[in-house]
MILUMDREN-651161 format. One line per 2 residues: their letters; for each residue z, x, y of N, C-alpha, C, O, CB. Coordinates in Angstrom, 2 decimals, always signed. Glycine has a CB too. Example, Ala and Ser with C-alpha at 12.3 -4.5 7.8 and 13.67 -1.06 7.14 Angstrom:
AS> +7.80:+13.19:-5.69:+7.80:+12.30:-4.50:+7.80:+13.20:-3.30:+8.46:+14.24:-3.32:+9.05:+11.31:-4.47; +7.08:+12.85:-2.25:+7.14:+13.67:-1.06:+7.87:+12.90:+0.03:+8.04:+13.41:+1.14:+5.72:+14.08:-0.60 .
//
This chain:
MW> +87.87:+108.02:+93.58:+89.88:+107.09:+92.59:+89.06:+105.23:+92.73:+88.21:+104.67:+93.41:+92.60:+107.26:+94.58; +90.06:+104.85:+91.54:+89.52:+103.08:+91.79:+91.16:+102.45:+91.17:+92.35:+102.76:+91.07:+87.59:+102.37:+90.38 .
EL> +90.23:+101.45:+90.92:+91.09:+100.61:+92.32:+92.24:+100.68:+91.07:+91.99:+100.84:+89.87:+90.39:+98.54:+93.21; +94.01:+100.44:+91.91:+95.17:+101.07:+90.40:+95.21:+99.00:+90.01:+95.19:+98.53:+88.88:+97.77:+102.32:+91.16 .
EV> +95.25:+98.34:+91.06:+95.34:+97.16:+90.31:+95.09:+96.16:+90.36:+94.30:+95.93:+91.27:+96.00:+96.92:+90.09; +95.64:+94.52:+89.24:+94.40:+93.38:+88.38:+94.64:+93.01:+88.80:+95.42:+93.55:+89.58:+94.03:+92.75:+87.23 .
SV> +94.30:+90.94:+89.04:+95.06:+90.19:+89.07:+95.21:+89.81:+88.26:+94.18:+89.65:+87.60:+95.06:+89.60:+89.63; +96.60:+89.33:+87.58:+96.32:+88.12:+86.59:+95.26:+87.08:+85.87:+95.29:+86.39:+84.85:+96.82:+87.51:+86.98 .
QE> +94.24:+87.33:+87.02:+93.13:+86.62:+85.59:+92.71:+87.99:+85.27:+93.14:+88.56:+84.28:+91.46:+85.34:+86.01; +91.96:+88.48:+86.02:+91.98:+89.36:+85.90:+92.32:+90.05:+84.34:+91.45:+90.48:+83.58:+92.56:+89.49:+86.84 .
AK> +93.50:+90.04:+84.12:+93.95:+91.13:+83.33:+94.48:+90.50:+81.79:+94.93:+90.96:+80.74:+95.18:+91.92:+84.22; +93.98:+88.60:+82.60:+94.59:+87.60:+81.31:+92.75:+88.24:+80.64:+92.40:+88.59:+79.51:+95.07:+85.07:+81.78 .
EL> +91.97:+88.15:+81.99:+89.73:+88.27:+80.84:+89.94:+89.76:+80.08:+89.42:+89.73:+78.97:+87.40:+88.67:+82.57; +90.60:+91.10:+80.40:+91.20:+91.60:+79.47:+92.06:+92.08:+78.03:+91.89:+92.83:+77.07:+91.22:+91.58:+79.81 .
LT> +93.08:+91.16:+78.57:+93.28:+90.22:+77.93:+92.85:+90.05:+76.40:+93.36:+90.66:+75.46:+92.85:+89.43:+78.66; +91.99:+89.29:+76.32:+91.94:+88.68:+75.37:+89.86:+88.12:+75.35:+89.22:+87.12:+75.03:+93.33:+87.49:+75.57 .
SG> +89.52:+89.64:+75.97:+88.36:+89.68:+75.79:+88.19:+90.33:+74.04:+87.50:+89.68:+73.26:+87.77:+90.52:+77.07; +88.75:+91.38:+73.65:+89.64:+92.26:+72.36:+89.44:+93.65:+73.49:+89.69:+94.53:+72.66:+88.64:+92.43:+70.19 .
AD> +89.35:+93.89:+73.90:+89.45:+95.26:+74.65:+90.61:+96.00:+73.91:+91.21:+95.22:+73.19:+89.79:+95.08:+76.34; +91.16:+97.44:+73.86:+91.03:+98.04:+72.49:+92.14:+98.62:+74.21:+91.85:+99.52:+75.00:+89.30:+98.83:+71.21 .
LR> +92.91:+98.02:+74.23:+94.19:+98.49:+75.28:+95.52:+99.38:+74.81:+95.96:+99.69:+73.70:+94.86:+97.12:+75.84; +95.77:+99.52:+75.58:+97.77:+99.06:+76.31:+98.48:+98.02:+76.83:+97.91:+97.62:+77.85:+98.21:+99.67:+77.47 .
LI> +99.40:+97.44:+76.61:+99.78:+96.62:+77.65:+101.06:+97.14:+78.19:+101.76:+96.27:+78.72:+99.88:+95.23:+77.21; +101.40:+98.00:+78.20:+102.90:+98.76:+78.60:+104.25:+97.24:+79.52:+103.82:+96.09:+79.61:+102.26:+100.51:+80.27 .
DC> +104.87:+97.39:+79.74:+105.84:+96.46:+80.54:+107.02:+97.45:+80.82:+107.71:+98.11:+80.05:+106.36:+95.01:+79.64; +107.02:+97.36:+81.79:+107.66:+98.79:+82.35:+109.08:+98.26:+83.25:+109.51:+98.86:+84.24:+106.33:+99.76:+83.57 .
RE> +109.67:+97.05:+82.68:+110.78:+96.48:+83.34:+112.06:+96.49:+82.39:+111.59:+96.80:+81.29:+110.40:+95.05:+83.79; +113.55:+96.31:+82.21:+113.90:+96.80:+81.83:+114.33:+95.85:+80.67:+113.93:+94.71:+80.45:+114.41:+97.45:+82.56 .
PE> +115.39:+96.73:+79.88:+115.79:+95.87:+78.08:+116.49:+94.08:+79.12:+116.16:+93.03:+78.56:+118.04:+97.31:+76.57; +116.93:+94.00:+79.83:+117.56:+92.81:+79.88:+116.37:+92.35:+80.37:+116.67:+91.16:+80.43:+118.88:+92.59:+80.64 .
EW> +115.70:+92.38:+80.61:+114.46:+91.66:+81.04:+113.58:+91.36:+80.44:+112.85:+90.37:+80.48:+113.90:+92.06:+81.77; +113.62:+92.61:+79.54:+112.36:+92.44:+78.27:+112.51:+91.25:+77.27:+111.67:+90.69:+76.57:+112.35:+93.83:+77.21 .
AL> +113.85:+91.05:+77.43:+114.35:+89.96:+76.38:+114.35:+89.07:+77.15:+114.43:+88.06:+76.44:+115.67:+90.05:+75.61; +114.30:+88.64:+78.59:+114.45:+87.00:+79.13:+112.71:+86.98:+78.58:+112.51:+86.12:+77.73:+114.95:+86.57:+81.39 .
CR> +111.46:+87.84:+78.98:+110.76:+87.46:+79.01:+110.08:+88.51:+78.33:+110.49:+89.66:+78.16:+110.58:+86.97:+79.96; +108.57:+87.81:+77.82:+107.35:+89.52:+77.70:+106.69:+87.77:+76.95:+107.00:+86.66:+76.52:+107.88:+91.93:+76.14 .
LP> +104.98:+89.28:+77.46:+104.25:+88.85:+76.94:+103.11:+89.86:+75.78:+102.88:+91.07:+75.84:+103.87:+88.20:+77.99; +102.65:+89.02:+74.98:+101.99:+89.34:+73.65:+101.61:+90.99:+73.74:+101.24:+91.77:+74.61:+100.53:+88.30:+73.40 .
QA> +101.78:+91.01:+72.95:+100.97:+92.78:+72.35:+101.26:+93.88:+73.69:+100.46:+94.76:+74.01:+98.59:+92.66:+72.09; +102.48:+93.63:+74.34:+103.95:+94.62:+75.01:+104.42:+94.83:+74.35:+104.96:+94.23:+73.42:+104.99:+94.33:+75.85 .
EL> +104.28:+96.48:+74.94:+105.24:+97.51:+74.93:+105.59:+97.53:+75.55:+104.93:+97.64:+76.59:+105.23:+98.43:+74.79; +107.78:+97.41:+75.62:+108.43:+98.31:+76.59:+108.70:+99.18:+76.72:+109.50:+99.53:+75.85:+109.08:+98.24:+76.88 .
LP> +108.34:+100.40:+77.89:+107.93:+101.37:+78.50:+109.00:+101.67:+79.33:+108.52:+102.47:+80.13:+106.75:+101.17:+79.08; +110.98:+101.40:+79.83:+111.28:+101.22:+81.02:+111.17:+102.36:+82.63:+111.40:+103.57:+82.66:+112.47:+100.87:+80.63 .
LS> +110.90:+101.75:+83.40:+110.30:+103.40:+84.01:+111.22:+103.13:+84.22:+111.17:+102.03:+84.78:+109.17:+104.09:+85.03; +113.01:+103.75:+84.03:+113.90:+104.01:+84.51:+113.83:+105.57:+83.74:+114.09:+106.66:+84.25:+114.99:+102.94:+84.38 .
SF> +113.37:+105.22:+82.23:+112.79:+106.57:+81.21:+111.36:+106.87:+81.27:+110.69:+107.11:+80.27:+113.01:+106.30:+79.56; +111.00:+106.86:+82.21:+109.15:+106.39:+81.84:+109.07:+108.40:+82.34:+108.13:+109.01:+81.83:+107.85:+104.49:+83.55 .
GE> +109.76:+108.96:+82.99:+109.22:+110.00:+83.24:+109.46:+111.10:+81.85:+109.06:+112.26:+81.70:+109.77:+110.40:+84.63; +110.34:+110.15:+80.88:+111.29:+110.79:+79.96:+110.52:+110.83:+78.60:+110.65:+111.59:+77.64:+112.73:+109.96:+79.87 .
SY> +109.31:+109.28:+78.91:+109.11:+109.11:+77.53:+107.19:+109.00:+77.88:+106.24:+109.54:+77.30:+110.15:+107.49:+76.73; +107.22:+108.52:+78.49:+105.62:+108.55:+78.60:+104.73:+109.58:+77.85:+103.59:+109.25:+77.51:+105.27:+108.76:+80.01 .
RS> +105.13:+110.62:+77.63:+103.52:+111.92:+76.88:+104.21:+111.23:+75.99:+104.72:+110.80:+77.03:+103.20:+114.18:+76.82; +104.90:+110.53:+74.88:+104.81:+110.67:+73.52:+104.73:+109.12:+72.92:+104.91:+108.87:+71.73:+106.10:+111.56:+72.98 .
VL> +104.34:+107.79:+74.25:+103.91:+107.34:+73.89:+102.66:+106.43:+74.48:+102.54:+105.22:+74.28:+104.70:+107.16:+73.46; +101.71:+107.30:+75.28:+100.66:+107.43:+76.25:+100.50:+108.49:+75.60:+100.75:+109.46:+76.32:+100.80:+107.42:+77.78 .
ED> +100.11:+108.83:+74.33:+99.29:+110.26:+74.89:+97.89:+110.38:+74.75:+97.34:+111.45:+74.52:+99.74:+111.52:+74.16; +97.42:+109.50:+74.86:+95.79:+108.86:+74.76:+95.48:+109.03:+76.92:+95.57:+108.18:+77.80:+95.82:+106.34:+73.81 .
RG> +95.24:+109.96:+76.95:+94.94:+110.33:+78.44:+93.57:+109.33:+78.96:+93.62:+108.97:+80.14:+94.54:+112.18:+78.54; +92.79:+109.04:+78.45:+91.21:+107.72:+78.66:+91.52:+106.61:+78.32:+90.92:+105.59:+78.64:+89.75:+107.85:+77.70 .
HP> +93.02:+106.70:+77.25:+92.43:+104.60:+76.80:+93.06:+104.26:+77.93:+93.79:+104.84:+78.73:+93.23:+103.37:+75.04; +92.52:+102.97:+77.80:+92.76:+102.24:+79.21:+93.93:+101.55:+78.42:+93.97:+101.04:+77.30:+91.35:+101.13:+80.04 .
IL> +95.58:+101.83:+80.16:+96.32:+101.01:+79.99:+96.79:+99.92:+81.00:+96.99:+100.31:+82.15:+97.07:+101.60:+79.57; +97.02:+98.45:+80.67:+97.34:+96.94:+81.70:+98.89:+98.11:+81.81:+99.11:+99.03:+81.03:+97.48:+94.55:+80.64 .
IY> +99.73:+97.72:+82.95:+101.62:+98.08:+83.12:+101.26:+96.84:+84.29:+100.48:+96.39:+85.14:+102.51:+100.29:+83.86; +103.12:+96.69:+83.21:+103.38:+94.83:+84.77:+104.22:+95.20:+85.07:+104.29:+96.42:+84.92:+103.75:+92.87:+84.53 .
CH> +105.42:+94.55:+85.68:+106.86:+94.37:+86.36:+107.36:+92.66:+86.18:+106.97:+91.52:+85.93:+106.72:+94.83:+88.24; +108.33:+93.39:+86.46:+108.58:+91.57:+87.69:+108.06:+91.15:+88.55:+108.29:+89.94:+88.53:+109.62:+91.25:+88.55 .
HG> +107.30:+91.46:+89.58:+106.65:+91.15:+90.87:+105.80:+91.96:+91.12:+105.57:+91.95:+92.33:+107.39:+91.07:+91.91; +104.71:+93.28:+90.11:+104.18:+94.01:+90.44:+104.38:+95.77:+91.47:+103.69:+96.70:+91.87:+103.66:+93.13:+90.69 .
VR> +105.64:+95.35:+91.45:+105.60:+97.04:+92.65:+106.46:+98.50:+91.46:+106.59:+99.58:+92.03:+107.31:+96.65:+94.85; +106.93:+98.43:+90.06:+107.60:+99.05:+89.61:+105.99:+99.41:+88.69:+105.59:+100.54:+88.41:+109.08:+98.41:+89.13 .
SL> +105.38:+98.28:+88.39:+104.08:+99.27:+87.67:+103.36:+99.17:+88.58:+102.55:+98.27:+88.38:+103.25:+98.89:+86.27; +103.16:+99.92:+90.04:+102.17:+100.00:+90.56:+102.62:+101.48:+90.80:+101.87:+102.45:+90.89:+101.80:+98.96:+91.59 .
HA> +104.04:+101.46:+90.90:+104.71:+103.09:+90.84:+104.21:+103.82:+90.06:+103.59:+104.83:+90.39:+106.07:+103.31:+90.49; +104.43:+103.34:+88.65:+103.68:+103.40:+87.55:+102.20:+104.09:+86.58:+101.97:+104.72:+85.54:+103.64:+102.55:+87.70 .
AE> +101.50:+103.47:+87.72:+100.68:+103.41:+87.45:+100.23:+104.53:+88.49:+99.33:+105.33:+88.23:+100.32:+102.20:+87.28; +100.79:+104.52:+89.42:+100.32:+105.89:+90.97:+100.58:+106.72:+89.68:+99.77:+106.85:+88.77:+101.70:+106.32:+92.99 .
YL> +102.13:+107.38:+89.74:+102.21:+108.27:+88.27:+101.18:+108.79:+87.45:+100.59:+109.86:+87.62:+102.78:+107.57:+87.32; +100.99:+107.91:+86.47:+99.79:+107.93:+85.56:+98.51:+108.12:+86.16:+97.67:+108.82:+85.60:+99.71:+106.74:+84.83 .
AA> +98.39:+107.79:+86.78:+96.88:+108.51:+88.19:+97.00:+109.61:+88.46:+96.02:+110.35:+88.50:+96.74:+107.98:+89.86; +98.47:+110.12:+88.79:+98.38:+111.44:+89.20:+98.54:+111.95:+88.38:+98.77:+113.09:+88.77:+99.00:+111.93:+90.02 .
LG> +98.61:+111.93:+87.05:+99.15:+113.04:+85.71:+97.63:+113.18:+84.93:+97.31:+114.12:+84.20:+100.68:+112.16:+84.34; +96.77:+112.02:+85.27:+95.55:+112.04:+85.00:+94.99:+111.41:+83.59:+94.25:+111.95:+82.76:+95.27:+113.30:+85.15 .
YE> +95.59:+110.09:+83.59:+95.06:+109.67:+82.90:+94.43:+108.70:+83.27:+94.98:+107.73:+83.80:+95.58:+109.60:+82.15; +93.13:+108.79:+83.05:+91.72:+107.55:+83.52:+91.42:+106.59:+83.98:+90.49:+106.23:+84.69:+91.15:+107.08:+82.98 .
NV> +93.05:+105.69:+83.14:+91.89:+104.42:+83.41:+93.27:+103.74:+82.86:+93.60:+103.65:+81.68:+89.98:+104.22:+82.38; +94.13:+103.21:+84.22:+95.69:+103.06:+84.65:+95.68:+101.86:+85.61:+95.58:+102.00:+86.83:+96.37:+104.50:+85.47 .
RS> +95.76:+101.02:+85.18:+95.65:+99.25:+86.00:+98.16:+99.22:+86.07:+99.10:+99.62:+85.37:+94.29:+97.06:+83.85; +97.95:+98.57:+87.23:+99.19:+97.43:+87.23:+98.77:+96.36:+87.53:+97.76:+96.16:+88.20:+100.33:+97.59:+88.11 .
IR> +99.52:+95.53:+87.06:+99.14:+94.12:+87.21:+99.73:+92.86:+89.01:+100.82:+92.65:+89.54:+99.97:+93.56:+85.56; +98.69:+92.49:+89.23:+99.14:+92.22:+90.78:+99.92:+91.54:+90.11:+99.75:+90.99:+89.02:+98.25:+91.54:+92.08 .
GG> +101.47:+91.63:+91.29:+102.57:+90.24:+91.15:+103.31:+89.68:+89.89:+104.12:+88.75:+89.85:+101.84:+89.02:+91.52; +102.76:+90.60:+88.67:+103.59:+90.72:+87.36:+103.47:+89.24:+86.61:+102.86:+88.19:+86.79:+105.30:+91.14:+87.73 .
ID> +104.74:+89.96:+85.38:+104.57:+88.80:+85.11:+105.54:+87.41:+85.38:+105.74:+86.36:+84.76:+104.35:+89.03:+84.01; +105.98:+87.95:+86.54:+106.44:+85.87:+88.03:+104.95:+85.81:+88.15:+105.66:+85.19:+88.95:+107.59:+86.04:+90.63 .
AW> +104.06:+85.79:+88.20:+102.01:+85.73:+88.85:+101.97:+85.57:+87.58:+101.95:+84.37:+87.31:+100.76:+87.32:+89.72; +101.95:+86.17:+86.77:+101.41:+85.49:+85.38:+102.03:+84.27:+84.77:+101.41:+83.88:+83.78:+101.51:+86.45:+84.30 .
SR> +102.96:+83.65:+85.05:+103.50:+82.99:+85.16:+103.09:+81.37:+85.52:+102.77:+80.30:+85.00:+104.07:+83.62:+85.70; +103.25:+81.83:+86.41:+102.33:+80.40:+88.19:+100.94:+80.78:+87.90:+99.86:+80.26:+88.20:+102.70:+80.98:+90.73 .
EI> +101.10:+81.31:+87.56:+99.13:+81.70:+87.66:+97.71:+81.41:+86.27:+96.60:+80.89:+86.19:+99.08:+83.77:+87.81; +99.00:+82.37:+85.13:+97.83:+82.17:+84.04:+99.11:+80.86:+82.55:+98.51:+80.04:+81.86:+97.13:+84.59:+83.19 .
DP> +100.29:+80.97:+82.46:+101.51:+80.08:+81.55:+102.35:+80.05:+82.00:+103.10:+80.92:+82.42:+102.01:+80.36:+80.38; +102.41:+78.50:+81.99:+103.83:+78.29:+82.48:+104.61:+77.78:+81.22:+104.97:+76.64:+80.93:+103.92:+77.19:+83.78 .
AV> +104.75:+78.96:+80.56:+105.07:+78.30:+79.20:+106.28:+79.51:+79.47:+107.45:+79.38:+79.11:+103.75:+78.27:+77.59; +105.66:+80.82:+80.26:+106.40:+81.74:+80.41:+107.94:+82.61:+81.24:+107.87:+83.71:+81.78:+105.63:+82.02:+80.49 .
PR> +108.59:+82.17:+81.19:+109.96:+81.39:+81.65:+110.09:+82.58:+83.71:+110.24:+83.77:+83.98:+111.92:+81.91:+79.80; +110.02:+81.97:+84.12:+110.40:+82.52:+85.39:+111.41:+83.08:+85.28:+111.97:+82.93:+84.19:+110.51:+81.77:+86.37 .
Y> +112.02:+83.85:+86.19:+113.11:+84.38:+86.36:+113.78:+85.29:+87.66:+114.93:+85.73:+87.58:+113.05:+84.95:+85.38 .
//
């Protein structure tokens, strides 16, 4: 089994490397309205079980998931890994860590 979490530094490297990956924000729409990472797609954890199949069709495609602090995104990554997704990672610390360590222009809440 691979490591399901990456640091915000590792996530930044992946996102700026030009790697072909999906960046999924599993927070709720109210949180999404406050702030988000560029390139992100909203797939709220509250509707994840109903929506992931239509949004994340390719089980081998690299996926990075984040939330506010990294707890919900880790649950989402574990869920997808259990369903056979081969390259899914959660961003440890979520968008809050991203704001503190990578880009202070991203609002904290």
